[in-house]
Each structure stands twice: as structure tokens, then as C-alpha cells.
VOBA-962121 format. One line per 5 residues: number of its first residue (from 1); their letters; for each residue x, y, z of N, C-alpha, C, O. Coordinates in pm, whole numbers, padded with zeros to 5 digits. Example, Ala and Ser with C-alpha at 12.3 -4.5 7.8 and 13.67 -1.06 7.14 Angstrom:
BEGIN
1	as	01319:-00569:00780:01230:-00450:00780:01320:-00330:00780:01424:-00332:00846 ~ 01285:-00225:00708:01367:-00106:00714:01290:00003:00787:01341:00114:00804
This chain:
BEGIN
1	xxxxx	09830:10078:08720:09831:10260:08762:09796:10154:08929:09706:10076:08961 ~ 09941:10216:09011:09833:10254:09165:09853:10309:09195:09943:10393:09195 ~ 09706:10266:09271:09657:10456:09331:09799:10453:09478:09773:10390:09580 ~ 09910:10515:09467:09983:10561:09603:09857:10646:09680:09778:10726:09631 ~ 09869:10603:09795:09839:10751:09909:09725:10749:09908:09683:10862:09932
6	xxxxx	09614:10648:09887:09452:10597:09865:09453:10465:09919:09519:10365:09891 ~ 09353:10492:10017:09291:10353:10074:09123:10391:09958:09054:10493:09946 ~ 09115:10244:09893:08975:10206:09877:08957:10148:10009:09028:10098:10097 ~ 08785:10183:09984:08685:10119:10065:08595:09988:10049:08584:09957:10168 ~ 08528:09898:09984:08456:09870:10008:08375:09824:10068:08421:09777:10172
11	xxxxx	08156:09797:10045:08111:09783:10118:08024:09644:10071:07932:09641:09989 ~ 08056:09578:10115:08004:09423:10079:07851:09399:10116:07817:09382:10233 ~ 07790:09397:10044:07679:09311:10053:07496:09356:09943:07481:09401:09829 ~ 07401:09319:10041:07259:09322:10021:07230:09392:10077:07333:09406:10143 ~ 07127:09501:10136:07014:09544:10161:06910:09564:10181:06837:09621:10263
16	xxxxx	06907:09491:10068:06703:09377:10072:06725:09289:10144:06637:09202:10148 ~ 06846:09270:10229:06874:09104:10289:06809:09182:10468:06773:09098:10551 ~ 06808:09211:10476:06855:09298:10626:06937:09323:10625:06966:09409:10541 ~ 07062:09261:10733:07200:09347:10784:07268:09291:10692:07375:09346:10667 ~ 07236:09179:10619:07342:09114:10520:07343:09302:10420:07398:09314:10310
21	xxxxx	07279:09408:10484:07379:09560:10420:07480:09674:10507:07508:09794:10501 ~ 07513:09549:10592:07550:09616:10641:07718:09755:10597:07754:09870:10621 ~ 07769:09613:10514:07901:09699:10461:07842:09811:10328:07916:09909:10312 ~ 07719:09803:10235:07700:09863:10194:07596:10021:10279:07560:10107:10199 ~ 07571:10034:10384:07521:10146:10412:07679:10157:10453:07707:10218:10349
26	xxxxx	07773:10150:10503:07881:10206:10610:07914:10247:10476:07929:10369:10479 ~ 07928:10211:10385:07989:10291:10228:07942:10423:10214:08005:10528:10221 ~ 07797:10397:10187:07672:10553:10099:07759:10659:10281:07816:10766:10256 ~ 07754:10602:10464:07741:10722:10547:07862:10793:10497:07863:10916:10500 ~ 08010:10694:10430:08134:10750:10392:08092:10820:10230:08204:10840:10182
31	xxxxx	08025:10849:10163:08012:10864:10094:07945:11008:10085:07967:11087:09992 ~ 07866:11031:10187:07842:11092:10250:07883:11252:10376:07832:11359:10408 ~ 07974:11191:10397:08040:11206:10486:08197:11314:10420:08310:11281:10383 ~ 08092:11510:10439:08248:11577:10392:08424:11496:10414:08502:11458:10327 ~ 08436:11493:10571:08584:11397:10566:08651:11329:10490:08769:11304:10471
36	xxxxx	08522:11296:10436:08632:11153:10350:08634:11150:10185:08640:11062:10099 ~ 08627:11297:10188:08733:11397:10018:08826:11313:09985:08926:11305:10057 ~ 08816:11251:09897:08983:11160:09891:08954:11019:09913:09023:10938:09850 ~ 08884:10986:09974:08857:10825:09978:08755:10752:09917:08634:10763:09941 ~ 08813:10674:09831:08773:10575:09656:08658:10515:09771:08684:10511:09892
41	xxxxx	08503:10461:09701:08438:10429:09737:08282:10351:09700:08168:10397:09696 ~ 08356:10174:09668:08214:10157:09606:08152:10053:09702:08200:10038:09814 ~ 08059:09990:09664:07953:09901:09688:07918:09808:09560:07858:09824:09454 ~ 08005:09677:09642:07984:09525:09584:07894:09444:09662:07858:09467:09777 ~ 07866:09359:09596:07760:09243:09629:07810:09153:09702:07773:09102:09807
46	xxxxx	07924:09132:09618:08052:09009:09706:08096:08966:09596:08195:08899:09624 ~ 08075:08965:09467:08111:08840:09405:08254:08891:09383:08288:09009:09382 ~ 08364:08742:09360:08453:08684:09402:08520:08783:09296:08590:08869:09349 ~ 08513:08789:09133:08555:08853:09040:08509:08997:09074:08610:09055:09034 ~ 08449:09070:09108:08432:09123:09083:08479:09262:09189:08492:09380:09156
51	xxxxx	08496:09210:09303:08604:09250:09427:08778:09204:09355:08852:09302:09363 ~ 08809:09150:09328:08921:09073:09267:08951:09229:09121:09051:09262:09057 ~ 08819:09279:09123:08874:09347:08976:08866:09520:09051:08930:09605:08989 ~ 08786:09569:09183:08799:09657:09252:08926:09728:09292:08974:09834:09252 ~ 08972:09632:09391:09106:09686:09452:09162:09685:09364:09239:09780:09377
56	xxxxx	09192:09610:09213:09300:09608:09158:09452:09726:09210:09393:09815:09271 ~ 09538:09746:09212:09619:09959:09186:09631:10018:09343:09688:10107:09405 ~ 09529:09897:09365:09501:09953:09522:09600:09893:09621:09625:09775:09644 ~ 09670:10048:09696:09805:09935:09847:09707:09888:09875:09671:09772:09856 ~ 09646:09983:09929:09499:09918:10079:09394:09917:10017:09343:09990:09931
61	xxxxx	09353:09790:10089:09186:09819:10100:09128:09782:10190:09174:09693:10261 ~ 09043:09824:10206:08917:09864:10351:08801:09769:10349:08715:09855:10332 ~ 08756:09694:10351:08640:09610:10296:08541:09595:10459:08589:09545:10560 ~ 08415:09644:10451:08274:09587:10535:08205:09562:10430:08172:09595:10316 ~ 08191:09414:10604:08113:09277:10588:08040:09266:10653:08068:09312:10764
66	xxxxx	07877:09194:10635:07874:09158:10723:07861:09013:10825:07925:08946:10744 ~ 07837:08938:10906:07921:08774:10906:07793:08742:11007:07703:08819:11039 ~ 07809:08631:11040:07681:08542:11096:07813:08413:11204:07815:08291:11221 ~ 07869:08487:11234:07908:08381:11354:07896:08306:11513:07953:08255:11609 ~ 07777:08346:11453:07733:08268:11697:07781:08403:11736:07769:08381:11857
71	xxxxx	07829:08534:11732:07871:08681:11813:07713:08735:11807:07616:08705:11738 ~ 07740:08835:11923:07632:08931:11973:07586:09018:11849:07657:09083:11773 ~ 07443:09001:11849:07466:09097:11686:07519:09166:11752:07552:09155:11870 ~ 07549:09330:11605:07572:09432:11623:07805:09436:11644:07882:09525:11610 ~ 07843:09272:11723:07978:09246:11758:08034:09309:11628:07976:09282:11523
76	xxxxx	08155:09401:11627:08250:09413:11500:08384:09378:11549:08447:09402:11652 ~ 08406:09313:11441:08500:09242:11418:08616:09322:11293:08603:09326:11171 ~ 08735:09382:11387:08873:09501:11287:08984:09353:11228:09081:09316:11294 ~ 08948:09298:11115:09077:09206:11090:09172:09281:10982:09148:09364:10894 ~ 09297:09213:11030:09377:09232:10886:09443:09144:10864:09536:09099:10931
81	xxxxx	09372:09085:10700:09403:09026:10645:09530:08950:10510:09545:08845:10448 ~ 09609:09111:10526:09717:09141:10441:09824:09077:10487:09912:09163:10482 ~ 09892:08941:10544:09945:08854:10561:09922:08704:10614:10008:08616:10613 ~ 09817:08693:10650:09717:08589:10645:09562:08585:10718:09510:08651:10808 ~ 09505:08446:10609:09399:08435:10601:09278:08519:10656:09243:08615:10587
86	xxxxx	09240:08505:10723:09063:08583:10834:09044:08524:10917:09060:08406:10884 ~ 09030:08528:10969:08909:08430:11093:08825:08446:11174:08812:08569:11171 ~ 08739:08400:11265:08639:08455:11345:08569:08489:11217:08572:08449:11101 ~ 08486:08609:11309:08329:08648:11229:08370:08669:11064:08294:08635:10973 ~ 08467:08714:11049:08457:08751:10899:08493:08640:10785:08496:08657:10664
91	xxxxx	08515:08545:10843:08570:08408:10763:08402:08309:10770:08368:08200:10724 ~ 08330:08420:10855:08158:08358:10791:08039:08480:10755:07945:08553:10784 ~ 08103:08447:10696:08076:08582:10506:07911:08516:10555:07892:08417:10626 ~ 07793:08617:10484:07654:08568:10475:07632:08568:10384:07517:08529:10363 ~ 07729:08613:10238:07738:08617:10135:07685:08514:10039:07746:08409:10020
96	xxxxx	07542:08551:09961:07557:08450:09858:07563:08411:09759:07471:08355:09698 ~ 07695:08436:09712:07706:08385:09609:07818:08262:09655:07837:08221:09770 ~ 07896:08210:09510:07999:08081:09543:08109:08067:09694:08127:07980:09779 ~ 08160:08196:09670:08278:08203:09777:08270:08338:09850:08240:08453:09820 ~ 08308:08275:09954:08295:08408:10087:08406:08547:10098:08492:08588:10020
101	xxxxx	08373:08582:10198:08497:08702:10161:08617:08616:10146:08672:08594:10038 ~ 08658:08562:10275:08765:08506:10280:08809:08410:10193:08914:08347:10185 ~ 08725:08410:10141:08814:08270:09967:08818:08428:09985:08864:08481:10085 ~ 08769:08490:09886:08788:08506:09791:08939:08636:09821:09004:08693:09733 ~ 08949:08644:09920:09132:08696:10002:09201:08594:09955:09304:08615:09890
106	xxxxx	09157:08475:09978:09297:08364:09994:09332:08365:09828:09443:08392:09781 ~ 09168:08316:09725:09179:08341:09615:09307:08482:09569:09415:08465:09513 ~ 09246:08620:09617:09344:08690:09548:09490:08676:09603:09571:08766:09585 ~ 09518:08571:09665:09690:08594:09813:09726:08507:09609:09799:08542:09516 ~ 09626:08387:09631:09714:08242:09527:09741:08357:09421:09861:08374:09397
111	xxxxx	09634:08457:09340:09700:08440:09227:09753:08607:09257:09700:08706:09207 ~ 09830:08607:09318:09902:08768:09365:09868:08916:09321:09935:09016:09296 ~ 09714:08878:09323:09607:08995:09315:09581:09057:09497:09495:09142:09521 ~ 09670:08997:09607:09550:09062:09704:09655:09232:09729:09770:09241:09686 ~ 09607:09311:09779:09642:09445:09820:09747:09437:09907:09727:09356:09997
116	xxxxx	09820:09476:09909:09939:09476:10030:09900:09462:10137:09925:09359:10199 ~ 09810:09585:10200:09726:09595:10295:09603:09553:10286:09552:09635:10210 ~ 09492:09449:10328:09398:09465:10379:09331:09453:10498:09390:09382:10579 ~ 09187:09516:10547:09185:09511:10662:09042:09481:10624:08996:09515:10515 ~ 08966:09410:10726:08843:09374:10734:08775:09440:10810:08849:09492:10894
121	xxxxx	08676:09465:10823:08556:09516:10934:08398:09364:10948:08351:09290:10862 ~ 08378:09374:11044:08320:09248:11009:08216:09251:11139:08203:09208:11253 ~ 08149:09334:11036:07972:09388:11180:07897:09210:11194:07884:09144:11091 ~ 07858:09158:11324:07829:09047:11294:07635:09110:11303:07599:09206:11370 ~ 07533:09013:11207:07419:09091:11163:07344:08939:11238:07386:08839:11296
126	xxxxx	07208:08997:11192:07092:08919:11303:06996:08858:11175:06983:08736:11160 ~ 06947:08930:11111:06836:08938:11077:06862:08896:10895:06824:09001:10844 ~ 06900:08815:10793:06967:08861:10696:06863:08742:10539:06915:08678:10447 ~ 06732:08757:10569:06634:08704:10513:06605:08815:10409:06609:08936:10430 ~ 06570:08745:10279:06494:08873:10151:06392:08933:10202:06302:08850:10212
131	xxxxx	06343:09090:10261:06299:09172:10289:06292:09226:10391:06222:09323:10423 ~ 06422:09122:10495:06415:09175:10637:06423:09313:10697:06306:09310:10733 ~ 06462:09426:10735:06495:09510:10754:06637:09502:10868:06665:09416:10952 ~ 06714:09637:10824:06815:09636:10952:06746:09646:11096:06651:09709:11143 ~ 06843:09549:11144:06815:09553:11320:06888:09660:11377:06991:09707:11327
136	xxxxx	06831:09700:11488:06916:09822:11564:07064:09763:11617:07159:09811:11554 ~ 07097:09679:11707:07214:09634:11652:07359:09693:11565:07469:09741:11591 ~ 07269:09649:11433:07350:09633:11310:07368:09786:11270:07479:09823:11233 ~ 07271:09870:11274:07247:09981:11214:07339:10075:11384:07366:10194:11367 ~ 07362:10036:11473:07466:10090:11565:07600:10056:11516:07680:10148:11500
141	xxxxx	07628:09951:11494:07741:09938:11428:07798:10027:11309:07903:10084:11277 ~ 07663:10006:11261:07741:10120:11111:07756:10229:11111:07822:10280:11021 ~ 07717:10282:11181:07779:10369:11282:07906:10357:11337:08001:10364:11259 ~ 07914:10351:11387:08026:10349:11432:08207:10310:11344:08309:10377:11336 ~ 08162:10147:11286:08239:10114:11161:08249:10235:11081:08360:10257:11031
146	xxxxx	08153:10318:11058:08170:10516:10917:08327:10528:11003:08449:10540:10994 ~ 08242:10519:11064:08392:10639:11198:08537:10572:11198:08641:10629:11166 ~ 08523:10442:11241:08671:10407:11214:08779:10356:11056:08901:10362:11044 ~ 08694:10319:10976:08673:10344:10837:08740:10473:10827:08862:10470:10842 ~ 08696:10563:10809:08723:10688:10819:08850:10719:10879:08864:10836:10842
151	xxxxx	08917:10701:10923:09059:10740:11047:09174:10671:10927:09272:10722:10871 ~ 09098:10497:10916:09119:10427:10897:09252:10466:10721:09375:10468:10710 ~ 09166:10482:10647:09130:10546:10482:09262:10672:10538:09371:10694:10485 ~ 09205:10731:10652:09267:10915:10616:09424:10899:10673:09524:10971:10678 ~ 09392:10780:10707:09582:10756:10806:09620:10740:10678:09724:10802:10656
156	xxxxx	09579:10683:10588:09663:10583:10461:09693:10720:10339:09789:10715:10263 ~ 09601:10828:10338:09695:10924:10274:09744:11028:10366:09756:11145:10331 ~ 09776:10978:10504:09886:11110:10653:09771:11208:10653:09816:11320:10635 ~ 09650:11209:10665:09580:11275:10704:09526:11243:10826:09462:11142:10853 ~ 09565:11374:10928:09534:11352:11122:09367:11265:11131:09318:11236:11240
């Protein structure tokens, strides 16, 4: 079944590893936002097979993940992975799984399982060790990314 007119938002990360939880915190902010009614929001640890299954049937998927590329912590990159591989911070995923987000997207593309439109928000983090707290720069980025994702997801449904 295809979810025409609906976007899927997937917050990727592990909140027990400091800034790695950025995507999860964005997803939770969206779930708590009354303006996000009608937007499907999920949290995932980033496992490739779970992501492939999660976005099946959606024409648009928005993925939020932490990155560790050497950019200034709190830097946000918005990338469209619909037609080309990820570059920059989003290809430097902090995933503890076998495949990083960029590799998962390319696997889906190869298997013909990539949604027609895939937008990735990569939030540059600073603290990724088990037990670290979210850094202030990532906390600020989570707020701005949640607002941007809400605009993107609402546009899919044709909301103003």
C-alpha cells in the first residue's frame, strides 16, 4: 500500500549516546506538536533492514540522523538523496550498526526499495560516548530541525 499524500519522518539514533540521539529527539518533538497531525513519525536505531521496512510504501521519507564529519557541532545539512548518493556530513553517520545511513540508502536504491523522495537532515554532533548528555549545540539544532521537518512534511500533504 502506498501512503499517497503522506510523508514518513524517521528519527534515527540512540539517545543513550549523547548527540547520537538527535534524530530521536526531533521525532519526539514532532509527535508532541499538534501541527504534526497526519504526519507519520517513527524512531529507529538505524539498522538497515528496519529502515528498509519502515519506509516501504511511502513516496516521501524524511530521515534525521546525527553526523560526525568534523563540521562545527550543531551544523545542520539538508540533503536530497532521491537521485544521488549522500555526501558531506550525512555520509558520516554515527551508527553503531553495520551500515551507515548513506550505505543504507544506496542499498535501498540498488534493491529498488528507495522512496521516490528522500530528504536527510544531518545534525553535526560533538558527544557520542555511552552515557554522554546531549550537547547544547545539538539541543538547539534539534529545535530548528523539528520546525524544518514539519514544514517539509506538511508540504507533502499540501498544507500551507
